[in-house]
C-alpha positions in Angstrom: 156.4 -148.4 60.0 154.2 -147.5 63.4 154.2 -150.1 66.3 150.4 -150.2 67.7 150.2 -151.3 70.9 146.5 -152.5 70.9 143.8 -154.3 72.6 140.3 -155.3 71.2 138.3 -152.5 72.9 136.8 -149.2 71.3 139.6 -147.2 72.2 141.9 -149.7 70.2 139.2 -149.7 67.3 139.7 -145.8 66.9 143.4 -146.5 65.5 143.1 -149.7 63.6 140.2 -147.6 61.9 142.2 -145.1 61.2 145.1 -147.3 59.9 143.3 -149.1 57.8 141.5 -146.0 55.9 144.6 -144.7 55.3 146.9 -148.1 54.1 149.9 -147.0 56.6 152.2 -149.6 57.4 151.6 -150.8 61.2 152.5 -153.7 63.1 150.2 -154.8 66.2 151.8 -155.6 69.7 148.7 -157.0 71.5 148.4 -155.6 75.0 146.4 -158.1 76.8 144.7 -155.8 79.7 143.2 -159.3 81.4 146.5 -160.5 81.7 148.0 -157.5 82.9 150.2 -156.3 80.0 149.3 -152.7 80.4 151.9 -152.7 83.5 154.5 -154.1 82.0 157.8 -151.5 82.2 158.5 -151.4 78.4 154.3 -150.7 78.1 154.6 -148.1 80.8 157.5 -146.2 79.1 155.8 -145.0 76.0 151.8 -145.2 78.0 152.6 -144.1 81.4 148.6 -143.9 82.3 148.9 -147.9 81.5 146.1 -147.6 79.4 145.8 -148.6 75.7 146.4 -147.7 72.6 150.0 -145.9 72.3 151.6 -145.9 69.1 155.8 -145.5 67.8 155.8 -144.2 64.9 159.3 -144.8 63.2 159.2 -142.3 60.3 157.1 -139.4 61.6 156.7 -136.7 59.2 159.4 -134.4 58.4 162.0 -137.4 59.7 164.0 -137.7 62.8 163.4 -139.8 66.2 160.8 -142.2 66.7 157.4 -140.1 68.5 155.7 -142.5 70.9 152.2 -141.3 71.9 149.6 -142.5 74.1 145.4 -141.3 74.3 143.2 -142.3 71.6 142.0 -138.8 70.6 145.8 -137.4 70.5 147.3 -140.5 68.4 144.1 -139.5 65.7 145.6 -136.0 65.6 149.0 -137.0 65.0 148.1 -139.6 62.6 145.6 -136.9 60.5 148.4 -134.5 60.7 150.7 -137.3 59.3 148.5 -138.1 56.3 147.1 -134.9 55.9 143.4 -136.8 55.8 140.2 -137.4 58.0 141.1 -133.7 59.6 139.7 -130.6 57.3 142.6 -127.9 56.5 139.4 -125.0 56.8 139.5 -123.5 60.0 136.3 -123.8 60.4 135.8 -127.0 59.6 139.1 -128.2 60.9 138.0 -126.8 64.6 134.7 -128.7 64.5 136.1 -132.0 63.8 138.3 -131.0 66.9 135.1 -130.1 69.0 133.5 -133.4 68.3 136.3 -135.4 68.5 136.7 -133.7 72.6 132.9 -134.3 72.9 134.2 -138.3 72.1 136.6 -138.4 74.4 135.3 -136.1 77.3 131.6 -137.3 77.0 130.7 -140.1 75.2 133.6 -142.4 75.9 133.8 -142.0 80.0 129.6 -142.0 80.5 129.6 -145.0 78.0 132.5 -146.8 80.1 131.1 -146.0 83.4 127.4 -147.3 81.7 129.5 -150.7 80.7 130.8 -150.8 84.0 128.2 -150.6 86.3 125.7 -152.3 83.9 127.8 -155.5 83.0 130.9 -156.1 85.2 130.5 -154.6 89.0 129.6 -157.5 91.1 127.0 -155.2 93.0 124.2 -153.4 90.8 123.8 -150.0 92.3 120.9 -148.5 91.0 121.4 -144.9 91.0 124.9 -145.6 89.7 123.2 -147.2 86.8 120.5 -145.0 85.9 122.9 -141.8 86.5 125.2 -143.5 83.5 122.3 -144.9 81.0 120.6 -141.9 81.3 123.5 -139.9 80.3 124.5 -142.1 77.7 121.3 -141.9 76.7 121.5 -138.2 76.3 124.3 -138.0 74.4 122.8 -140.5 71.6 120.2 -137.7 71.7 123.1 -135.1 71.2 124.4 -137.1 68.0 121.3 -138.0 66.9 120.4 -134.0 66.5 123.9 -133.6 65.1 123.5 -136.0 62.4 119.7 -135.1 61.2 120.9 -132.8 58.5 124.6 -134.4 57.8 125.9 -137.6 57.1 129.0 -137.4 59.4 129.2 -135.8 62.2 131.2 -133.1 60.9 130.2 -133.5 57.4 133.2 -135.5 55.6 134.1 -139.0 57.1 136.7 -137.8 60.0 138.3 -138.7 63.0 135.3 -137.4 64.9 133.3 -140.5 63.7 136.3 -142.6 64.2 136.4 -141.9 67.8 132.4 -142.3 68.2 131.7 -144.9 66.2 133.5 -148.0 68.3 131.8 -146.7 71.0 128.3 -146.9 69.8 128.3 -150.4 68.5 127.9 -151.6 71.6 124.6 -149.7 72.1 122.7 -152.8 73.6 125.3 -153.2 76.7 124.7 -149.9 77.0 120.9 -150.4 77.6 120.2 -147.8 74.4 117.7 -149.0 71.5 118.9 -147.9 68.8 115.8 -147.3 66.9 114.9 -144.8 68.9 118.0 -142.6 67.2 117.2 -143.1 63.4 119.9 -140.7 62.0 122.7 -142.5 64.6 121.4 -146.1 63.1 121.7 -144.7 59.8 125.4 -143.6 60.5 126.4 -146.4 62.2 125.4 -148.9 59.3 127.5 -146.5 56.8 130.5 -146.8 58.9 130.1 -150.7 59.4 129.6 -151.1 55.5 133.2 -149.0 54.9 135.6 -151.8 53.7 138.1 -150.3 56.1 136.2 -150.7 59.0 135.5 -154.1 58.3 139.1 -154.7 58.2 139.9 -153.0 61.6 137.4 -155.2 63.1 138.8 -158.3 61.4 142.5 -157.9 63.2 140.2 -157.5 66.5 139.3 -161.1 66.1 142.7 -162.1 64.8 144.6 -160.6 67.7 141.7 -161.5 70.3 140.0 -164.8 70.2 137.6 -163.8 72.5 136.7 -160.5 70.8 132.9 -160.1 71.2 132.3 -162.0 74.5 132.6 -160.9 78.1 135.9 -159.0 79.1 135.5 -160.3 82.3 135.8 -163.6 83.2 137.7 -164.3 86.3 138.0 -162.5 89.3 142.0 -161.8 88.4 140.6 -160.4 85.4 138.2 -158.3 87.4 141.2 -157.3 90.2 143.4 -156.2 87.1 141.2 -154.2 85.3 139.4 -152.5 88.5 141.5 -152.7 91.4 144.3 -150.5 90.2 145.6 -147.8 92.5 149.3 -145.5 92.4 150.8 -149.0 93.2 150.4 -150.2 89.6 152.6 -147.1 87.8 155.1 -146.8 90.3 
């Protein structure tokens, strides 16, 4: 059994998508980031960066004591190794998948995240910051669109690279992107959205968070918890 410490963000969806695809048994432990659950000592014990998602696998491959992990990319790699699924064993395809997973972790996710912040959440609209991150998101969409021009999925077959990137492209409108400018990305989005496991994963999000799909920031206290953090929160 896997304990999934989760909230309804793109990084959280990556893991539920994998778990639903493979049928691994898991239990969700909601971490309401708008209420500060990410700073509770029991969560920090397994996620010292106070960010979701995190997992505890009570039945690791090969047995032994439970394994806890934070960082969504690390979790996807771990689950792929545990199950032998969604990460090819052929050396070329294996590292092709991993490099695109890292592309999402180091590029698409952080840049789209800053895009969301400055366009939708920042109390002061800073044109330079908005243009910087909207344009960089646009560039990354272009990279992905070119990649998908001659293949169904990012690394050929459906893989953890797709699961990592998909949730960050779903909110394209909130990122100031016209999905029709990226026809291969649009086709890819629609294909993944139609997968039963994807639909189950997003259904879990609606079960966990009644406000899923609505603006994430509704009060000043939520803004302070999400955007006012310093080193003091992890001491």
